[in-house]
ROKOL-563547 format. One line per field, with one value per residue (C-alpha): x, y, z; residue in three letters. Coordinates in steps of 0.001 Angstrom, whole numbers, always signed. Example, Ala and Ser with C-alpha at 12.3 -4.5 7.8 and 13.67 -1.06 7.14 Angstrom:
<pts>
c1 = c(+12300 +13670)
c2 = c(-4500 -1060)
c3 = c(+7800 +7140)
residu = c(ALA SER)
</pts>
This chain:
<pts>
c1 = c(+11647 +12083 +12865 +15323 +18284 +21657 +24647 +28229 +30279 +34050 +35533 +38543 +37423 +35356 +33468 +32444 +31764 +29302 +27721 +27079 +25704 +23249 +22074 +21591 +19880 +17390 +16733 +15595 +18713 +20196 +23663 +26887 +30076 +33759 +37031 +39369 +39509 +40008 +36861 +34961 +36019 +34752 +31386 +30969 +31745 +29174 +26230 +25087 +25116 +23195 +25602 +29168 +30397 +34183 +36923 +39671 +42387 +42375 +45114 +45464 +44256 +44067 +40565 +41150 +42458 +39505 +37113 +38512 +38033 +34401 +33713 +34761 +32978 +29738 +29549 +25930 +26838 +26881 +30225 +30539 +34071 +34680 +37905 +39280 +42168 +40367 +42112 +40901 +43227 +42057 +38404 +39014 +40955 +38088 +35467 +37605 +37845 +34063 +32899 +29387 +30193 +32737 +32109 +34528 +35010 +33678 +30512 +26959 +24847 +21874 +24149 +25288 +21662 +20901 +23901 +22874 +19279 +20411 +22761 +19960 +17718 +20415 +20965 +17239 +17251 +20239 +18450 +15271 +17208 +19058 +15799 +14261 +17221 +17062 +13321 +13829 +16515 +14186 +11379 +13665 +14546 +10876 +9869 +12655 +11261 +7745 +8953 +10619 +7393 +5368 +7674 +7543 +3800 +3011 +4796 +3098 +95 -918 -2879 -984 +2424 +1317 +132 +3353 +5493 +3515 +3420 +7170 +7866 +5375 +7171 +10427 +8823 +7029 +9702 +7159 +7253 +3984 +1835 -963 -3199 -6667 -9222 -13002 -14602 -18009 -19794 -18913 -18624 -15178 -11693 -9014 -5255 -3720 -224 +1681 +5043 +5898 +2731 +2970 +1361 -1823 -2386 -2104 -4964 -7345 -10612 -12359 -16045 -16792 -17804 -15857 -12392 -10537 -9901 -13537 -14646 -12539 -13985 -17532 -17136 -14693 -12722 -8970 -7613 -4481 -4552 -1874 -3085 -5757 -6435 -7571 -9842 -13432 -14407 -12267 -12713 -14318 -11651 -8571 -6247 -3365 -923 -1646 +210 +3702 +2637 -868 -347 -1448 -2702 -5526 -6602 -9627 -8909 -11771 -12921 -15699 -16561 -16779 -14312 -12473 -9844 -7934 -4229 -2958 +366 +1251 +4180 +6237 +9936 +11153 +11865 +8541 +6617 +3800 +2738 +2493 +476 +3497 +3315 -355 +424 +3090 +820 -2028 +224 +1061 -2570 -3696 -1258 -2058 -5774 -5039 -2953 -5550 -8057 -5592 -5073 -8809 -9397 -6729 -8304 -11737 -10379 -8503 -11633 -13674 -11244 -11885 -15343 -18846 -20652 -24098 -23197 -19797 -18382 -15135 -15531 -14398 -11058 -10224 -11516 -9167 -6126 -6866 -7679 -4294 -2580 -4554 -3798 -71 -243 -2212 +137 +3286 +2255 -225 -3128 -6739 -8597 -12217 -14446 -18191 -20155 -23821 -26477 -29886 -32638 -34966 -33400 -34178 -37880 -38002 -36378 -38825 -41812 -40883 -38410 -34699 -35003 -36473 -33724 -31104 -32661 -32509 -28791 -28148 -30127 -28123 -24918 -25878 -26584 -23261 -21363 -23092 -22320 -18669 -15419 -13385 -10718 -13221 -13388 -16878 -17021 -19763 -18773 -21516 -25042 -26514 -23510 -21236 -17920 -16628 -12958 -12470 -8798 -7877 -11265 -11801 -14672 -16853 -16434 -17223 -20324 -21517 -21019 -22731 -25729 -26085 -26167 -28730 -31021 -30856 -31611 -34572 -35899 -35593 -36582 -37199 -40135 -40647 -44179 -43717 -42818 -45311 -42521 -42778 -40345 -39087 -35391 -33494 -29935 -28205 -24547 -21471 -18601 -15083 -11814 -8440 -6165 -2458 -1574 -5038 -4987 -7058 -9234 -9889 -10645 -13273 -14600 -15135 -17130 -19104 -20026 -21180 -23406 -24819 -25547 -27455 -29605 -30233 -31348 -34078 -32296 -32307 -29505 -25709 -23699 -20016 -17510)
c2 = c(+39775 +35991 +36035 +38956 +38226 +39153 +40612 +41020 +43736 +43245 +46399 +48425 +51565 +53146 +55477 +52603 +50441 +52948 +53610 +49887 +49450 +52308 +51130 +47485 +48452 +50505 +47359 +45545 +43507 +43109 +44540 +44185 +45842 +45423 +46734 +43837 +40124 +39140 +41047 +39344 +35895 +36762 +37883 +34702 +32590 +34553 +34359 +33111 +35491 +34832 +36948 +38201 +41013 +40559 +42932 +40926 +43202 +43677 +45055 +41969 +38843 +38180 +37906 +34403 +33116 +34692 +33146 +29677 +30253 +31359 +28265 +26081 +28111 +28693 +26702 +27786 +31486 +33173 +35009 +37818 +39089 +42796 +44339 +47346 +45315 +43072 +40375 +37154 +35084 +36670 +36147 +32489 +32003 +33526 +31383 +28261 +29138 +29075 +32605 +32901 +35872 +38586 +42366 +45110 +48463 +50972 +48900 +49802 +49494 +48140 +45496 +44533 +44307 +42023 +39794 +39543 +38727 +35974 +34616 +34492 +32681 +30091 +29797 +29299 +26437 +24896 +25126 +23623 +20798 +20154 +20145 +17797 +15427 +15442 +14786 +11962 +10486 +10657 +9197 +6398 +5617 +5626 +3416 +952 +701 +247 -2505 -4300 -3958 -5377 -8403 -9077 -8504 -11177 -13818 -12968 -15110 -13916 -10694 -9938 -10513 -8500 -5614 -5483 -5615 -2948 -468 -880 -134 +2746 +4767 +4214 +5267 +8348 +9249 +9085 +7959 +6048 +3887 +1411 -892 -1472 -4013 -3799 -6277 -6467 -8189 -5410 -2602 -1745 -1133 -3389 -2797 -5710 -4272 -1129 +578 +3223 +2753 +1967 -1245 +435 +2068 -1332 -2657 +212 -700 +2157 +2201 +2821 +6488 +7490 +9112 +9923 +6345 +5484 +8523 +7360 +3838 +5195 +7824 +5846 +9031 +9544 +12103 +14212 +16751 +19417 +20563 +18533 +21321 +23604 +21026 +21546 +17940 +16599 +19083 +16493 +13883 +15984 +14866 +17376 +14800 +12236 +13951 +15437 +17263 +18038 +16375 +12834 +10581 +8085 +5847 +3524 +22 -837 -3977 -3260 +21 -1761 -522 -3478 -1473 +1784 +2622 +5537 +7419 +10206 +12351 +13265 +13261 +15470 +19141 +20215 +18080 +17978 +15119 +15931 +14810 +12715 +10942 +10269 +8898 +6534 +5354 +4773 +2485 +444 +397 -913 -3832 -4497 -4781 -7262 -9432 -9269 -10640 -13371 -14299 -14401 -16515 -18980 -19054 -19732 -22512 -23976 -23779 -25529 -28451 -29014 -27479 -28823 -26328 -26691 -26330 -24618 -27075 -28905 -32073 -35630 -35093 -32249 -34287 -37176 -34906 -32838 -35816 -37322 -34132 -33947 -37606 -36963 -33892 -35710 -38708 -36569 -34142 -36274 -33910 -35049 -35522 -36512 -37145 -36748 -38361 -37389 -38477 -36904 -39324 -40484 -38005 -40061 -40341 -36580 -35965 -38256 -36641 -32942 -32896 -32167 -28369 -29027 -31566 -28949 -26564 -29251 -29782 -26034 -25788 -28596 -26945 -23631 -25283 -27149 -23963 -22032 -24719 -25497 -23604 -21952 -24633 -27448 -28767 -29538 -31610 -33002 -36666 -38046 -37224 -36536 -37489 -34992 -35323 -32907 -33014 -31606 -30942 -30800 -32303 -35500 -37966 -36278 -32883 -34306 -36059 -32730 -30890 -33647 -33806 -30030 -29971 -32784 -30975 -27627 -29303 -31133 -27989 -25703 -28067 -26325 -23959 -21853 -20529 -19261 -22784 -24522 -26362 -27388 -30257 -31964 -32801 -35220 -36450 -39636 -39454 -41382 -40013 -41350 -40266 -40995 -43457 -43540 -46190 -46225 -45942 -43324 -46017 -47702 -44333 -43550 -47097 -46831 -43616 -45110 -48106 -45739 -43961 -47304 -48139 -44838 -45654 -49205 -48012 -45815 -42750 -39141 -39931 -39842 -42972 -43230 -45643)
c3 = c(-7448 -7447 -11210 -11031 -13291 -11797 -13630 -12421 -14173 -13941 -15461 -14260 -16125 -13363 -15679 -17968 -14932 -13460 -16820 -17452 -13938 -14442 -17881 -16857 -13585 -15617 -17680 -14523 -13793 -10329 -10943 -8951 -10201 -9268 -10726 -9887 -10591 -6947 -5935 -8758 -7472 -3991 -5406 -7489 -4419 -2455 -4894 -8271 -11254 -14442 -16490 -16024 -18283 -18013 -19221 -20886 -19506 -15715 -13450 -11225 -13094 -16806 -18265 -19718 -16378 -14599 -17118 -16395 -12645 -13187 -15274 -12340 -9665 -11587 -14860 -15499 -15606 -19033 -19436 -21981 -22719 -23504 -24680 -26511 -28031 -30450 -32384 -33940 -31779 -28490 -29488 -30317 -27074 -25019 -26741 -26213 -22528 -22271 -23027 -24446 -26677 -27362 -27639 -28630 -26913 -27477 -27811 -28514 -25356 -27319 -28779 -25270 -24126 -27061 -26324 -22651 -23609 -26001 -23355 -20798 -23275 -23858 -20122 -19572 -22070 -20303 -16942 -18412 -20017 -16784 -14840 -17414 -17219 -13422 -13579 -16071 -13830 -10826 -12927 -14062 -10446 -9435 -12357 -11513 -7966 -9369 -11717 -8807 -6811 -9714 -9965 -6224 -5901 -8471 -6389 -3067 -2172 +1283 +1758 +4981 +3334 +300 +2489 +4516 +1369 -504 +2381 +2918 -740 -863 +1817 -109 -3384 -2013 +583 +3380 +6993 +7335 +5098 +5707 +3709 +5136 +3921 +4275 +6683 +4996 +7887 +10325 +7718 +9077 +7734 +9221 +8955 +7032 +6637 +7576 +7814 +10378 +12460 +16147 +17426 +18699 +15303 +13610 +15735 +14922 +13202 +11398 +10565 +6900 +6696 +9804 +9982 +6788 +5627 +6324 +4309 +1350 +1629 +1639 -1083 -3234 -3968 -4205 -1724 -2120 +700 +1209 +4618 +6372 +8874 +6038 +4401 +5666 +4812 +7631 +10461 +12756 +11929 +12672 +15480 +15718 +17123 +14390 +11531 +11508 +8355 +7176 +3807 +2994 +205 +564 -2320 -2449 -3729 -6066 -7840 -10342 -8562 -5205 -2557 -1002 +865 +1296 +978 +3095 +3047 +5499 +6657 +3579 +4474 +1604 +2337 +807 +3356 +784 -1487 -5192 -8198 -9191 -5823 -6432 -9896 -8546 -5732 -8193 -10252 -7146 -6011 -9407 -9279 -5619 -6397 -9189 -6853 -4059 -6564 -7537 -3891 -3215 -6299 -5153 -1681 -3182 -5380 -2435 -279 -2968 -2821 +898 +1408 +957 -1325 +348 +4027 +3524 +6050 +5437 +3381 +4061 +2326 +4717 +7669 +6884 +6522 +9610 +11827 +10906 +12054 +15306 +16116 +15588 +17860 +20564 +20427 +20572 +23324 +25244 +24583 +24745 +21461 +20868 +17896 +17415 +14613 +14184 +11745 +11034 +11992 +9183 +6767 +3665 +4540 +5160 +1778 +29 +1731 +1565 -1320 -1632 -1152 +2294 +2949 +2073 +4583 +7259 +6563 +6805 +10042 +11650 +10384 +11975 +15360 +15303 +14521 +17302 +19875 +19156 +19532 +16778 +17195 +16649 +13092 +11717 +8536 +6343 +6261 +4030 +2868 +6323 +8469 +10193 +12008 +14658 +15694 +19203 +20085 +23795 +24743 +26734 +26346 +28972 +27303 +23874 +25250 +26674 +23357 +21336 +23649 +23676 +19855 +19859 +22297 +20453 +17106 +18607 +20303 +17279 +14477 +11154 +10775 +7655 +7345 +3791 +2637 +4894 +6696 +10340 +10742 +13838 +13553 +15761 +15742 +16726 +17615 +18631 +20688 +21149 +22746 +21228 +23027 +22271 +19718 +18188 +14398 +12622 +10990 +14322 +15969 +13317 +13512 +17276 +16904 +14009 +16208 +18948 +16411 +15242 +18880 +19326 +16281 +17365 +20805 +19386 +17865 +19215 +21621 +22004 +22816 +23744 +22273)
residu = c(MET GLU ASN LEU LYS THR VAL LEU ILE VAL GLU ASP ASP LYS LEU LEU ASN ASN SER LEU LYS LEU VAL LEU SER ASP GLU GLY TYR GLY VAL THR SER VAL THR LYS GLY GLU LEU ALA ILE GLU GLU VAL LYS ARG GLN PHE PHE ASN VAL ILE VAL LEU ASP LEU MET LEU PRO ASP ILE GLY GLY ILE ASP LEU LEU LEU ILE PHE ASN LYS LEU SER PRO GLU THR CYS CYS ILE ILE SER THR GLY PHE ALA SER LEU SER SER ALA ILE GLU ALA LEU LYS ALA GLY ALA TYR ASP TYR ILE ILE LYS PRO PHE ASN VAL ASP HIS LEU LYS LEU VAL ILE GLU ARG GLY LEU ASN LYS GLN SER LEU ILE PHE LYS ASN LYS GLU LEU LEU GLU ARG LEU GLU ARG GLU LYS GLY LYS LEU GLU ILE ILE LEU ASP ILE TYR ASN GLU ILE SER SER THR PHE SER ILE GLU ASP LEU SER ASP PHE VAL THR GLY LYS VAL ILE GLN LEU LEU GLU ALA GLU LYS ALA SER LEU MET MET VAL ASP GLU GLU LYS SER GLU LEU VAL VAL LYS GLY SER LYS GLY LEU ILE ARG ASP GLU ASN GLU ILE ARG VAL LYS VAL GLY GLU ALA ILE ALA GLY TRP VAL ALA LYS GLU GLY GLU VAL LEU LEU VAL ASN ASP VAL GLU LYS ASP PRO ARG PHE GLU LYS PHE ILE HIS PRO ASP LYS TYR LYS THR GLY SER PHE ILE SER ILE PRO LEU LYS VAL GLU GLN LYS VAL ILE GLY VAL MET ASN VAL THR ASP LYS LEU ALA SER THR LYS VAL PHE THR GLU ASP ASP LEU ARG TYR LEU SER LEU ILE ALA HIS GLN THR ILE ALA GLN ILE GLU ASN ILE ARG LEU CYS GLU ARG LEU SER ALA LEU ALA VAL THR ASP PRO LEU THR GLU LEU PHE ASN GLN ARG TYR PHE GLN GLU HIS LEU THR GLN GLU ILE MET ARG ALA SER ARG TYR GLY HIS ALA LEU SER LEU ILE MET VAL ASP ILE ASP HIS PHE LYS GLN SER ASN ASP LYS TYR GLY HIS PRO ALA GLY ASP LYS VAL LEU LYS GLN VAL THR ARG VAL MET ARG GLU ASN THR ARG HIS VAL ASP ILE ILE CYS ARG TYR GLY GLY ASP GLU PHE MET ILE ILE LEU PRO ASP THR ASP LEU GLU GLY ALA GLN PHE VAL ALA ASP LYS ILE ARG LYS VAL VAL GLU THR GLN GLY LEU THR GLU ALA GLU ASP GLY LEU ASP LEU LYS ILE THR LEU SER GLY GLY VAL GLY ALA TYR LYS LYS GLY LEU SER LYS ALA ASP PHE ILE SER GLU VAL ASP LYS ALA LEU TYR LYS ALA LYS SER GLU GLY ARG ASN ARG ILE CYS SER ALA)
</pts>
């Protein structure tokens, strides 16, 4: 019944009116019939008719005038004029007024059926063309948004900024309420929210184990999800939280680099009347996801290149260049705000002899071992740098001389206790450190600050090594 075509008969001849109604009803049309123009206007205002069969001569309103009214009220309706007073001029006038065709009384019913059928076919084409134009217009609008997103994405060089921007644009593009971009934390095998739109604060702080919940399932399986009703999908029965979704429809896309999932993009709660995401939505989101992945790779490449400029490749500690720049900043901060600032300089005892005896691969392992101990015994705010071959500097913000002495001596003791033992390589080395510690005093230059700590280190070596001396 959804495809039932409707016909309005406007004919003042009651016998003909009833006859037409009966014939067209038998043909499967939904037929309404009236005998006056005013009644016809009321019917057209009340509902849409596919076809109107209109008598040119009516007792209250002229057929041409009525035709013009119908064209305004329902321009998609196919109007067929019928009359028993045919003339070339009246036919031309009716066609100019917008009639689809013109039939003469008494007319052949089969001819009328044929005219109606042709009119409906033409109307169907008009509807399809209109729908296509509307779709193309929507598509154009979507593609314009996507193009703007592409242009903006390429100029964003922070993963957090990129994630916030993309999720904001995605809910505009897909007419959704919530979107999030999660990245895989490989060390913990978890998904972490990097950017979102529409999520509450607690949702932004959620970490999801890979393989758990819906986003975790997508990250593990690497499959795209377009779900119309999550409650009816048996894959997610154990993940369903009724209060989480306003609608049961969502899209979740894995972000892949060379078949490896690096993140997941999620969109939920469709705002459109359908409340359901479509294949078109999935296609649009896939276009955005593809460009997002490319920019994430660009950002990571830039970060790696930037890290190489300030990082020692063997120990992955900051290098001397970074040390010099960062110490300048910390001295300025300490001088301006009166904060404490200390510096530790340590050197591996007899490192050259150890290298000569056991070889450079063993020496590299010693450097990495000392690096590990320093990292485990300092704070996140402390800056550890490889200063030279076997020399290290540690910048300790908000730390006085006594605190720095404690940290340096703790590192020295742990290094001495642990040494370096690797049975497979036949290594069983004792490692000791000598160190110098100094605290910044206002007015002291950076060069003099480093020099003081260097002198303290020299003093520790001259006094027998394996000790920490203060400037």
